[in-house]
C-alpha positions as CSV (number, residue, x, y, z in Angstrom):
1,M,18.6,-4.8,7.7
2,D,15.6,-6.8,9.1
3,M,13.4,-8.5,6.5
4,I,9.8,-7.4,7.0
5,L,8.2,-9.3,4.1
6,K,9.1,-12.2,2.0
7,T,6.9,-14.0,-0.5
8,N,7.8,-17.5,-1.7
9,D,6.5,-18.4,-5.2
10,L,3.2,-16.7,-4.3
11,T,0.6,-17.7,-6.8
12,K,-3.1,-17.0,-7.2
13,K,-5.3,-18.7,-9.9
14,Y,-8.9,-18.2,-10.8
15,G,-9.7,-21.2,-12.8
16,S,-7.4,-21.1,-15.8
17,K,-6.5,-17.5,-15.2
18,I,-3.3,-16.8,-13.3
19,A,-3.6,-13.4,-11.5
20,V,-0.3,-13.7,-9.6
21,D,2.4,-15.9,-11.0
22,N,5.2,-17.3,-8.7
23,L,5.9,-14.0,-7.1
24,N,9.0,-13.6,-5.0
25,L,9.4,-10.3,-3.1
26,E,11.7,-9.2,-0.3
27,I,11.0,-6.0,1.6
28,R,13.3,-4.7,4.3
29,K,12.5,-2.7,7.4
30,G,12.4,1.1,6.8
31,E,11.8,0.9,3.1
32,I,9.1,2.6,1.0
33,F,8.7,-0.2,-1.6
34,G,6.8,0.6,-4.7
35,L,4.9,-1.9,-6.8
36,L,4.4,-0.3,-10.1
37,G,2.1,-1.7,-12.8
38,P,-1.0,-1.1,-14.9
39,N,-4.5,-2.0,-13.7
40,G,-4.9,-5.7,-13.9
41,A,-1.2,-6.4,-13.3
42,G,-2.0,-8.3,-10.1
43,K,-1.0,-5.7,-7.6
44,S,-4.2,-5.7,-5.5
45,T,-4.4,-9.5,-5.6
46,T,-0.9,-9.6,-4.2
47,M,-1.7,-7.1,-1.5
48,N,-4.8,-9.0,-0.5
49,M,-2.7,-12.2,-0.1
50,I,-0.2,-10.3,2.0
51,C,-3.0,-9.2,4.3
52,D,-4.5,-12.7,4.4
53,I,-7.7,-11.4,2.8
54,L,-7.1,-13.9,0.0
55,R,-5.4,-17.3,0.4
56,P,-2.8,-18.1,-2.3
57,T,-3.3,-21.0,-4.6
58,L,0.4,-21.8,-4.2
59,G,3.3,-20.4,-2.2
60,N,3.3,-18.5,1.1
61,V,3.9,-15.1,2.8
62,E,6.3,-14.5,5.6
63,L,5.8,-11.3,7.6
64,F,8.2,-10.2,10.4
65,G,10.0,-13.5,10.0
66,K,6.9,-15.7,10.5
67,D,4.5,-17.6,8.3
68,L,1.4,-15.5,7.8
69,H,-1.1,-18.3,7.7
70,K,0.3,-19.9,10.9
71,N,0.7,-16.7,12.9
72,R,-2.2,-14.6,11.5
73,K,-3.5,-13.0,14.6
74,E,-0.1,-11.9,15.9
75,I,1.1,-10.6,12.5
76,L,-2.1,-8.6,11.6
77,K,-1.7,-6.5,14.8
78,K,1.5,-5.1,13.2
79,L,-0.1,-4.5,9.8
80,G,-2.2,-1.6,8.4
81,Y,-3.9,-1.8,5.1
82,I,-5.4,1.0,3.0
83,P,-7.4,-0.7,0.2
84,Q,-8.0,0.8,-3.2
85,D,-11.8,0.6,-2.6
86,L,-12.9,2.9,0.3
87,A,-13.5,0.9,3.5
88,I,-15.4,3.6,5.3
89,H,-19.1,3.9,6.3
90,G,-20.9,7.0,5.0
91,N,-23.5,6.9,7.8
92,L,-20.9,7.0,10.5
93,K,-19.1,10.1,11.7
94,A,-15.4,10.4,11.1
95,W,-14.4,9.5,14.6
96,E,-16.9,6.6,14.6
97,N,-15.2,5.1,11.5
98,V,-11.8,5.2,13.1
99,E,-13.2,3.8,16.3
100,L,-14.8,0.9,14.4
101,F,-11.5,-0.2,12.9
102,T,-9.2,0.6,15.8
103,S,-11.3,-1.3,18.3
104,L,-10.9,-4.5,16.3
105,Y,-7.4,-4.6,17.6
106,G,-8.5,-4.7,21.2
107,I,-7.8,-1.1,22.0
108,K,-10.3,0.3,24.5
109,G,-11.1,3.2,26.9
110,E,-8.8,6.2,27.0
111,A,-6.3,4.5,24.7
112,L,-9.0,4.2,22.1
113,K,-10.0,7.8,22.4
114,T,-6.4,9.0,22.1
115,A,-5.8,6.7,19.1
116,I,-8.9,8.1,17.3
117,D,-7.9,11.8,17.8
118,E,-4.2,11.1,16.9
119,S,-5.2,9.3,13.7
120,L,-7.7,12.1,12.6
121,E,-5.2,14.8,13.5
122,Y,-2.5,13.0,11.5
123,V,-4.6,13.1,8.3
124,G,-5.9,16.7,8.9
125,L,-9.5,15.7,9.8
126,L,-9.6,16.3,13.6
127,E,-11.8,19.3,13.2
128,K,-14.2,17.2,11.0
129,R,-14.4,14.4,13.6
130,N,-18.1,14.8,14.2
131,E,-19.1,15.1,10.5
132,Y,-20.6,12.2,8.6
133,A,-18.3,10.5,6.1
134,K,-20.9,10.6,3.3
135,N,-20.6,14.4,3.3
136,F,-16.8,14.4,2.7
137,S,-15.1,15.1,-0.6
138,G,-13.3,12.4,-2.4
139,G,-9.9,13.5,-1.0
140,M,-11.2,13.7,2.5
141,K,-12.7,10.2,2.2
142,R,-9.3,8.9,1.1
143,R,-7.7,10.6,4.1
144,L,-10.3,9.1,6.5
145,N,-9.6,5.7,4.9
146,I,-5.9,6.1,5.9
147,A,-6.8,7.2,9.4
148,C,-8.8,4.0,9.9
149,A,-5.6,2.0,9.4
150,L,-3.4,4.1,11.8
151,G,-5.1,3.7,15.1
152,H,-3.2,0.5,16.2
153,K,0.1,2.0,15.2
154,P,1.2,-0.6,12.6
155,E,4.8,-1.3,11.8
156,L,4.0,-2.0,8.1
157,L,1.5,0.1,6.1
158,I,0.2,-1.1,2.8
159,F,-1.2,1.6,0.4
160,D,-3.1,0.1,-2.5
161,E,-3.7,2.9,-5.1
162,P,-4.5,5.5,-2.4
163,T,-4.7,8.5,-4.8
164,V,-7.1,7.2,-7.5
165,G,-9.7,9.7,-8.4
166,I,-8.7,12.6,-6.1
167,D,-7.5,16.1,-6.7
168,P,-3.8,17.1,-6.9
169,Q,-3.9,18.8,-3.5
170,S,-5.2,15.7,-1.7
171,R,-2.7,13.6,-3.6
172,N,0.2,15.7,-2.5
173,F,-1.1,15.6,1.1
174,I,-1.2,11.8,1.1
175,L,2.2,11.4,-0.5
176,N,3.7,13.7,2.1
177,K,2.1,11.8,4.9
178,I,3.4,8.6,3.6
179,K,6.9,10.0,3.6
180,Q,6.4,11.3,7.1
181,S,5.2,7.9,8.4
182,N,8.3,6.3,6.9
183,E,10.6,8.9,8.5
184,E,8.9,8.0,11.8
185,G,9.9,4.4,11.4
186,T,7.0,2.7,9.5
187,T,7.8,0.5,6.6
188,I,5.6,1.2,3.5
189,I,4.4,-0.8,0.6
190,Y,2.9,1.4,-2.1
191,T,1.1,0.2,-5.2
192,S,0.3,2.5,-8.0
193,H,0.0,2.9,-11.8
194,Y,1.1,6.5,-11.4
195,M,4.7,6.6,-12.4
196,E,5.6,10.0,-11.0
197,E,4.3,9.0,-7.5
198,V,6.3,5.9,-7.2
199,E,9.5,7.5,-8.4
200,A,9.0,10.5,-6.0
201,I,8.6,8.5,-2.8
202,C,9.9,5.0,-3.2
203,T,13.3,3.8,-2.1
204,R,13.0,0.6,-4.3
205,I,10.6,-0.3,-7.0
206,A,9.3,-3.5,-8.6
207,I,7.7,-3.4,-12.0
208,M,4.8,-5.9,-12.2
209,D,2.9,-7.0,-15.3
210,D,0.6,-10.0,-16.0
211,G,1.1,-11.2,-12.5
212,K,4.9,-11.3,-12.6
213,I,7.7,-9.1,-11.4
214,I,9.5,-8.0,-14.5
215,A,12.3,-6.1,-12.8
216,S,13.1,-4.5,-9.4
217,G,15.6,-2.1,-7.9
218,T,16.1,1.6,-7.3
219,S,14.9,4.0,-10.0
220,E,18.5,4.4,-11.0
221,E,19.1,0.6,-11.1
222,L,16.0,0.1,-13.3
223,K,17.1,2.7,-15.7
224,K,20.6,1.0,-16.0
225,L,18.8,-2.2,-17.2
226,V,18.0,-0.3,-20.3
227,V,20.7,2.4,-20.9
228,D,24.2,3.3,-19.5
229,N,23.4,7.0,-19.3
230,T,20.4,7.0,-16.9
231,E,19.8,10.8,-17.4
232,S,18.8,10.0,-20.9
233,I,15.7,7.9,-20.0
234,T,12.6,8.2,-17.9
235,L,11.2,5.5,-15.7
236,E,8.1,5.5,-18.0
237,E,10.4,4.7,-20.9
238,V,12.0,1.9,-18.9
239,F,8.5,0.5,-18.2
240,L,7.7,0.6,-22.0
241,T,11.0,-1.1,-22.9
242,L,10.6,-3.9,-20.4
243,T,6.9,-4.6,-20.8
244,G,6.1,-3.4,-24.3
245,K,3.3,-1.3,-22.8
246,K,2.6,2.3,-22.1
247,L,1.6,2.7,-18.5
248,R,-0.6,5.8,-19.2
249,D,-2.9,3.7,-21.5
250,Y,-4.3,2.0,-18.4
């Protein structure tokens, strides 16, 4: 299976504080890879380095078999990033938001119009294309945020806490769309501190805390690190055993 992402001793320091500590990840084509950890674990910092928004203090990122820093322009064309903080403009209409981000990849003319409509249709907002984003509900804003990352048809989609602060219906919609995108061939990285989401959709999971990967594997493999009878333990209990923390406290 092709390797999509590899990080080598990826480290980010802010003065004396280590936000990400010698992180080594390998993610293969076709996976939904979950990065599970509490707020402050270093998940968003890691994603920002993978997207070249932040430069690492030490280490490097390889995407699609190439060094990110040396091949930034080529690699970012294959990457879609949905940040935790909404990256949409309230005073623009839904289609204008998607146009703004999609056009950054050099898509123009009829291809751009098609990409806008396809992205909005994919997240269920095509009928709202002419409405201003500031008038959308929280769930609709999250869905528009996703649409803005889809127009250039990325091979790798990174979702950083995409369901924070939204209603259960919108959460289920987003999770189903993530699974659909994966079934259509897109590799997914999904960060969250919601245990049930990660366990429901991810093929492999890494538990992250204090900037480090504590353990990684399938849900079943993580449970086997703690007990022989995996039916007797939940993933939340595994997290508590491995980190000494309750994920729901964050």
